[in-house]
VOVO-546721 format. One record per atom (N, C-alpha, C, O): residue in one letter; atom name; x negated, y, z negated. Coordinates in nm, 2 decimals, decimal comma. Layout:
BEGIN
A:CA:X:Y:Z;
...
This chain:
BEGIN
M:N:-2,62:-0,26:-0,56;
M:CA:-2,48:-0,20:-0,53;
M:C:-2,44:-0,18:-0,62;
M:O:-2,44:-0,25:-0,72;
E:N:-2,38:-0,04:-0,59;
E:CA:-2,31:0,04:-0,68;
E:C:-2,15:0,02:-0,69;
E:O:-2,08:0,03:-0,59;
L:N:-2,09:-0,01:-0,82;
L:CA:-1,92:-0,07:-0,79;
L:C:-1,88:0,06:-0,86;
L:O:-1,94:0,11:-0,96;
H:N:-1,76:0,12:-0,78;
H:CA:-1,70:0,21:-0,84;
H:C:-1,54:0,20:-0,84;
H:O:-1,48:0,15:-0,75;
A:N:-1,49:0,25:-0,94;
A:CA:-1,35:0,20:-0,98;
A:C:-1,24:0,25:-0,83;
A:O:-1,28:0,34:-0,76;
G:N:-1,13:0,18:-0,80;
G:CA:-1,08:0,21:-0,70;
G:C:-1,11:0,12:-0,58;
G:O:-1,03:0,09:-0,49;
Q:N:-1,26:0,08:-0,58;
Q:CA:-1,33:-0,04:-0,45;
Q:C:-1,26:-0,17:-0,46;
Q:O:-1,25:-0,23:-0,56;
V:N:-1,21:-0,21:-0,35;
V:CA:-1,14:-0,32:-0,33;
V:C:-1,23:-0,43:-0,27;
V:O:-1,28:-0,46:-0,16;
A:N:-1,20:-0,47:-0,40;
A:CA:-1,29:-0,65:-0,37;
A:C:-1,18:-0,78:-0,37;
A:O:-1,08:-0,79:-0,43;
V:N:-1,26:-0,85:-0,27;
V:CA:-1,15:-0,96:-0,23;
V:C:-1,25:-1,08:-0,30;
V:O:-1,37:-1,08:-0,28;
V:N:-1,19:-1,18:-0,37;
V:CA:-1,24:-1,27:-0,46;
V:C:-1,22:-1,41:-0,40;
V:O:-1,10:-1,42:-0,43;
T:N:-1,25:-1,50:-0,36;
T:CA:-1,21:-1,63:-0,29;
T:C:-1,21:-1,74:-0,42;
T:O:-1,27:-1,70:-0,53;
G:N:-1,17:-1,82:-0,42;
G:CA:-1,19:-1,91:-0,57;
G:C:-1,14:-1,88:-0,70;
G:O:-1,17:-1,95:-0,80;
A:N:-1,06:-1,76:-0,68;
A:CA:-1,01:-1,67:-0,80;
A:C:-0,93:-1,69:-0,89;
A:O:-0,90:-1,61:-0,98;
A:N:-0,89:-1,80:-0,89;
A:CA:-0,81:-1,89:-0,97;
A:C:-0,87:-1,95:-1,09;
A:O:-0,80:-1,98:-1,19;
S:N:-0,99:-1,97:-1,08;
S:CA:-1,04:-2,03:-1,19;
S:C:-1,18:-2,02:-1,20;
S:O:-1,24:-1,96:-1,11;
G:N:-1,28:-2,08:-1,31;
G:CA:-1,40:-2,09:-1,28;
G:C:-1,46:-1,99:-1,25;
G:O:-1,39:-1,89:-1,29;
I:N:-1,61:-1,93:-1,17;
I:CA:-1,71:-1,88:-1,14;
I:C:-1,61:-1,75:-1,12;
I:O:-1,61:-1,65:-1,18;
G:N:-1,51:-1,79:-0,99;
G:CA:-1,47:-1,68:-0,91;
G:C:-1,36:-1,58:-1,02;
G:O:-1,36:-1,46:-1,02;
F:N:-1,28:-1,66:-1,09;
F:CA:-1,21:-1,60:-1,20;
F:C:-1,30:-1,53:-1,28;
F:O:-1,25:-1,45:-1,35;
G:N:-1,41:-1,53:-1,28;
G:CA:-1,50:-1,48:-1,40;
G:C:-1,56:-1,37:-1,30;
G:O:-1,58:-1,26:-1,35;
I:N:-1,60:-1,39:-1,14;
I:CA:-1,60:-1,25:-1,08;
I:C:-1,49:-1,18:-1,10;
I:O:-1,52:-1,09:-1,18;
A:N:-1,39:-1,17:-1,08;
A:CA:-1,26:-1,10:-1,04;
A:C:-1,22:-1,02:-1,18;
A:O:-1,17:-0,92:-1,18;
E:N:-1,26:-1,09:-1,30;
E:CA:-1,26:-1,03:-1,42;
E:C:-1,35:-0,91:-1,43;
E:O:-1,32:-0,79:-1,45;
A:N:-1,47:-0,97:-1,41;
A:CA:-1,57:-0,85:-1,45;
A:C:-1,57:-0,76:-1,34;
A:O:-1,64:-0,67:-1,37;
L:N:-1,52:-0,74:-1,23;
L:CA:-1,50:-0,64:-1,13;
L:C:-1,41:-0,53:-1,16;
L:O:-1,43:-0,41:-1,16;
G:N:-1,29:-0,64:-1,19;
G:CA:-1,15:-0,54:-1,29;
G:C:-1,20:-0,45:-1,37;
G:O:-1,18:-0,33:-1,37;
R:N:-1,30:-0,54:-1,48;
R:CA:-1,29:-0,46:-1,58;
R:C:-1,38:-0,34:-1,56;
R:O:-1,42:-0,27:-1,66;
R:N:-1,42:-0,32:-1,43;
R:CA:-1,52:-0,19:-1,39;
R:C:-1,42:-0,12:-1,29;
R:O:-1,47:-0,03:-1,22;
G:N:-1,28:-0,17:-1,29;
G:CA:-1,18:-0,10:-1,26;
G:C:-1,19:-0,08:-1,09;
G:O:-1,19:0,02:-1,03;
L:N:-1,20:-0,22:-1,04;
L:CA:-1,20:-0,22:-0,89;
L:C:-1,06:-0,26:-0,91;
L:O:-1,02:-0,30:-1,01;
T:N:-0,98:-0,25:-0,77;
T:CA:-0,88:-0,33:-0,69;
T:C:-0,90:-0,48:-0,65;
T:O:-0,97:-0,51:-0,56;
I:N:-0,82:-0,59:-0,74;
I:CA:-0,93:-0,72:-0,71;
I:C:-0,77:-0,76:-0,60;
I:O:-0,65:-0,74:-0,61;
V:N:-0,84:-0,84:-0,49;
V:CA:-0,76:-0,93:-0,41;
V:C:-0,79:-1,07:-0,47;
V:O:-0,91:-1,10:-0,45;
L:N:-0,74:-1,17:-0,53;
L:CA:-0,75:-1,29:-0,55;
L:C:-0,70:-1,39:-0,43;
L:O:-0,59:-1,37:-0,37;
A:N:-0,79:-1,50:-0,40;
A:CA:-0,76:-1,58:-0,32;
A:C:-0,79:-1,73:-0,35;
A:O:-0,90:-1,75:-0,41;
D:N:-0,73:-1,82:-0,34;
D:CA:-0,76:-1,95:-0,37;
D:C:-0,65:-2,05:-0,34;
D:O:-0,54:-2,02:-0,37;
I:N:-0,69:-2,16:-0,29;
I:CA:-0,58:-2,27:-0,23;
I:C:-0,48:-2,29:-0,36;
I:O:-0,36:-2,31:-0,32;
E:N:-0,49:-2,30:-0,50;
E:CA:-0,37:-2,33:-0,59;
E:C:-0,31:-2,22:-0,61;
E:O:-0,36:-2,12:-0,66;
A:N:-0,16:-2,23:-0,58;
A:CA:-0,09:-2,13:-0,59;
A:C:-0,05:-2,09:-0,74;
A:O:-0,05:-1,98:-0,77;
G:N:-0,02:-2,18:-0,81;
G:CA:0,04:-2,17:-0,93;
G:C:-0,11:-2,10:-1,02;
G:O:-0,10:-1,99:-1,07;
A:N:-0,22:-2,19:-1,03;
A:CA:-0,33:-2,10:-1,08;
A:C:-0,37:-1,97:-1,05;
A:O:-0,43:-1,89:-1,12;
L:N:-0,32:-1,96:-0,94;
L:CA:-0,34:-1,81:-0,89;
L:C:-0,27:-1,71:-0,91;
L:O:-0,32:-1,60:-0,90;
G:N:-0,13:-1,72:-0,96;
G:CA:-0,05:-1,64:-1,02;
G:C:-0,11:-1,59:-1,14;
G:O:-0,13:-1,47:-1,16;
D:N:-0,12:-1,72:-1,25;
D:CA:-0,18:-1,71:-1,37;
D:C:-0,30:-1,58:-1,37;
D:O:-0,31:-1,47:-1,42;
A:N:-0,36:-1,64:-1,28;
A:CA:-0,51:-1,55:-1,27;
A:C:-0,47:-1,41:-1,27;
A:O:-0,51:-1,34:-1,36;
E:N:-0,39:-1,37:-1,16;
E:CA:-0,35:-1,24:-1,12;
E:C:-0,28:-1,15:-1,24;
E:O:-0,28:-1,03:-1,24;
L:N:-0,22:-1,25:-1,34;
L:CA:-0,13:-1,20:-1,43;
L:C:-0,24:-1,16:-1,54;
L:O:-0,23:-1,05:-1,58;
R:N:-0,36:-1,23:-1,59;
R:CA:-0,45:-1,20:-1,66;
R:C:-0,52:-1,06:-1,57;
R:O:-0,51:-0,94:-1,61;
I:N:-0,57:-1,10:-1,48;
I:CA:-0,68:-0,93:-1,41;
I:C:-0,57:-0,85:-1,41;
I:O:-0,61:-0,73:-1,40;
Q:N:-0,44:-0,86:-1,40;
Q:CA:-0,35:-0,73:-1,42;
Q:C:-0,36:-0,67:-1,57;
Q:O:-0,35:-0,55:-1,59;
R:N:-0,36:-0,73:-1,64;
R:CA:-0,37:-0,71:-1,79;
R:C:-0,50:-0,60:-1,84;
R:O:-0,52:-0,56:-1,96;
L:N:-0,58:-0,57:-1,71;
L:CA:-0,70:-0,50:-1,73;
L:C:-0,65:-0,37:-1,69;
L:O:-0,72:-0,28:-1,73;
G:N:-0,52:-0,33:-1,61;
G:CA:-0,49:-0,22:-1,56;
G:C:-0,53:-0,18:-1,43;
G:O:-0,50:-0,07:-1,39;
V:N:-0,59:-0,28:-1,34;
V:CA:-0,59:-0,27:-1,22;
V:C:-0,52:-0,31:-1,13;
V:O:-0,45:-0,40:-1,15;
A:N:-0,52:-0,25:-1,01;
A:CA:-0,41:-0,34:-0,86;
A:C:-0,46:-0,45:-0,87;
A:O:-0,56:-0,47:-0,93;
T:N:-0,39:-0,55:-0,82;
T:CA:-0,39:-0,67:-0,80;
T:C:-0,32:-0,71:-0,65;
T:O:-0,24:-0,63:-0,60;
S:N:-0,36:-0,82:-0,60;
S:CA:-0,28:-0,88:-0,49;
S:C:-0,36:-0,99:-0,50;
S:O:-0,47:-1,00:-0,56;
T:N:-0,27:-1,13:-0,42;
T:CA:-0,29:-1,25:-0,39;
T:C:-0,25:-1,31:-0,27;
T:O:-0,17:-1,26:-0,19;
M:N:-0,32:-1,42:-0,27;
M:CA:-0,29:-1,49:-0,11;
M:C:-0,34:-1,62:-0,16;
M:O:-0,46:-1,64:-0,20;
V:N:-0,25:-1,71:-0,14;
V:CA:-0,28:-1,86:-0,14;
V:C:-0,36:-1,86:0,03;
V:O:-0,32:-1,82:0,14;
T:N:-0,48:-1,93:-0,01;
T:CA:-0,58:-1,91:0,09;
T:C:-0,65:-2,05:0,11;
T:O:-0,69:-2,10:0,00;
D:N:-0,67:-2,13:0,22;
D:CA:-0,80:-2,22:0,21;
D:C:-0,85:-2,18:0,32;
D:O:-0,81:-2,16:0,43;
V:N:-1,00:-2,16:0,24;
V:CA:-1,08:-2,10:0,33;
V:C:-1,17:-2,19:0,45;
V:O:-1,25:-2,15:0,54;
A:N:-1,13:-2,33:0,42;
A:CA:-1,16:-2,41:0,56;
A:C:-1,08:-2,37:0,65;
A:O:-1,11:-2,42:0,76;
E:N:-0,98:-2,30:0,65;
E:CA:-0,91:-2,28:0,79;
E:C:-0,93:-2,14:0,80;
E:O:-0,93:-2,06:0,71;
R:N:-0,95:-2,12:0,96;
R:CA:-1,00:-1,99:0,99;
R:C:-0,89:-1,89:1,03;
R:O:-0,92:-1,77:1,05;
A:N:-0,74:-1,96:1,05;
A:CA:-0,66:-1,89:1,06;
A:C:-0,59:-1,80:0,93;
A:O:-0,54:-1,68:0,94;
Q:N:-0,60:-1,89:0,82;
Q:CA:-0,57:-1,87:0,67;
Q:C:-0,69:-1,74:0,65;
Q:O:-0,64:-1,64:0,61;
V:N:-0,81:-1,75:0,67;
V:CA:-0,90:-1,66:0,63;
V:C:-0,87:-1,51:0,70;
V:O:-0,87:-1,40:0,65;
Q:N:-0,83:-1,54:0,81;
Q:CA:-0,79:-1,40:0,91;
Q:C:-0,67:-1,33:0,85;
Q:O:-0,65:-1,21:0,85;
A:N:-0,58:-1,43:0,78;
A:CA:-0,45:-1,38:0,75;
A:C:-0,46:-1,33:0,62;
A:O:-0,37:-1,25:0,59;
L:N:-0,58:-1,35:0,50;
L:CA:-0,60:-1,28:0,44;
L:C:-0,68:-1,15:0,47;
L:O:-0,65:-1,07:0,38;
R:N:-0,77:-1,11:0,54;
R:CA:-0,83:-1,02:0,60;
R:C:-0,71:-0,92:0,63;
R:O:-0,71:-0,81:0,58;
D:N:-0,61:-0,97:0,70;
D:CA:-0,51:-0,88:0,78;
D:C:-0,44:-0,83:0,63;
D:O:-0,45:-0,71:0,60;
H:N:-0,39:-0,92:0,54;
H:CA:-0,33:-0,89:0,43;
H:C:-0,38:-0,78:0,34;
H:O:-0,30:-0,70:0,29;
V:N:-0,52:-0,76:0,32;
V:CA:-0,56:-0,69:0,25;
V:C:-0,57:-0,56:0,34;
V:O:-0,53:-0,46:0,27;
E:N:-0,60:-0,51:0,46;
E:CA:-0,64:-0,43:0,53;
E:C:-0,48:-0,38:0,56;
E:O:-0,47:-0,26:0,61;
A:N:-0,38:-0,44:0,54;
A:CA:-0,25:-0,38:0,54;
A:C:-0,20:-0,31:0,40;
A:O:-0,12:-0,21:0,39;
R:N:-0,26:-0,39:0,30;
R:CA:-0,20:-0,35:0,18;
R:C:-0,30:-0,23:0,15;
R:O:-0,25:-0,12:0,14;
F:N:-0,42:-0,24:0,14;
F:CA:-0,54:-0,16:0,05;
F:C:-0,62:-0,08:0,19;
F:O:-0,71:0,00:0,17;
G:N:-0,57:-0,11:0,30;
G:CA:-0,64:-0,01:0,45;
G:C:-0,81:-0,03:0,44;
G:O:-0,87:0,04:0,51;
R:N:-0,88:-0,13:0,34;
R:CA:-1,03:-0,13:0,34;
R:C:-1,05:-0,30:0,26;
R:O:-0,97:-0,37:0,21;
V:N:-1,16:-0,31:0,27;
V:CA:-1,23:-0,40:0,16;
V:C:-1,38:-0,34:0,15;
V:O:-1,45:-0,31:0,25;
D:N:-1,42:-0,34:0,04;
D:CA:-1,55:-0,30:-0,03;
D:C:-1,65:-0,40:-0,06;
D:O:-1,77:-0,41:-0,02;
I:N:-1,59:-0,48:-0,13;
I:CA:-1,64:-0,60:-0,13;
I:C:-1,59:-0,76:-0,11;
I:O:-1,48:-0,80:-0,14;
V:N:-1,67:-0,83:-0,07;
V:CA:-1,64:-0,99:-0,05;
V:C:-1,71:-1,12:-0,12;
V:O:-1,83:-1,15:-0,08;
C:N:-1,65:-1,20:-0,21;
C:CA:-1,70:-1,25:-0,33;
C:C:-1,65:-1,40:-0,24;
C:O:-1,53:-1,44:-0,27;
N:N:-1,71:-1,47:-0,16;
N:CA:-1,68:-1,58:-0,07;
N:C:-1,74:-1,70:-0,17;
N:O:-1,84:-1,77:-0,16;
N:N:-1,63:-1,69:-0,27;
N:CA:-1,69:-1,81:-0,40;
N:C:-1,62:-1,95:-0,37;
N:O:-1,67:-2,05:-0,42;
A:N:-1,50:-1,96:-0,30;
A:CA:-1,43:-2,08:-0,31;
A:C:-1,54:-2,21:-0,26;
A:O:-1,64:-2,21:-0,19;
G:N:-1,47:-2,31:-0,34;
G:CA:-1,54:-2,45:-0,33;
G:C:-1,49:-2,55:-0,36;
G:O:-1,38:-2,54:-0,41;
V:N:-1,53:-2,67:-0,33;
V:CA:-1,47:-2,80:-0,43;
V:C:-1,55:-2,87:-0,49;
V:O:-1,66:-2,89:-0,44;
V:N:-1,53:-2,91:-0,59;
V:CA:-1,62:-3,01:-0,67;
V:C:-1,56:-3,16:-0,65;
V:O:-1,44:-3,18:-0,68;
T:N:-1,64:-3,25:-0,59;
T:CA:-1,61:-3,39:-0,57;
T:C:-1,70:-3,49:-0,69;
T:O:-1,79:-3,45:-0,77;
D:N:-1,64:-3,63:-0,68;
D:CA:-1,71:-3,72:-0,77;
D:C:-1,82:-3,77:-0,68;
D:O:-1,77:-3,87:-0,64;
S:N:-1,92:-3,77:-0,64;
S:CA:-2,02:-3,79:-0,57;
S:C:-2,04:-4,00:-0,62;
S:O:-2,09:-4,10:-0,56;
K:N:-2,00:-4,00:-0,73;
K:CA:-2,05:-4,13:-0,77;
K:C:-1,97:-4,24:-0,71;
K:O:-1,85:-4,24:-0,71;
S:N:-2,04:-4,35:-0,64;
S:CA:-1,94:-4,49:-0,58;
S:C:-1,90:-4,57:-0,72;
S:O:-1,95:-4,56:-0,83;
T:N:-1,80:-4,63:-0,66;
T:CA:-1,76:-4,72:-0,77;
T:C:-1,73:-4,85:-0,69;
T:O:-1,70:-4,95:-0,75;
C-alpha cells in the first residue's frame, strides 16, 4: 500500500501504545490523522503530540465495542474530511488473566 500526504487515516486505540505509534508514523508521512480512543484525557494529549508534526488531526472518544459509537466515528470523519483512506482498528484491552 502506498501512503501519500493528505490521505485520511483513522486509528483506534490511538491514545497510547501501538495505536499512538501507528498514528505518529502515519502523521510523519503527512497523512491526516483521526485519533479514536475510549480514554478522553489521553486522547487529547495524543492529539497535541500528533499536531506537532504539522498534520491535520481530529479526535473522537470511541468505544469500538459499541456499534453506534463506531458509526458516529465514521460519520464524524466523513463530515470533517469527506473520506477515509486507511483504517487501523487497533483498539484493545489488556486484562490480568491471573486468578488470585
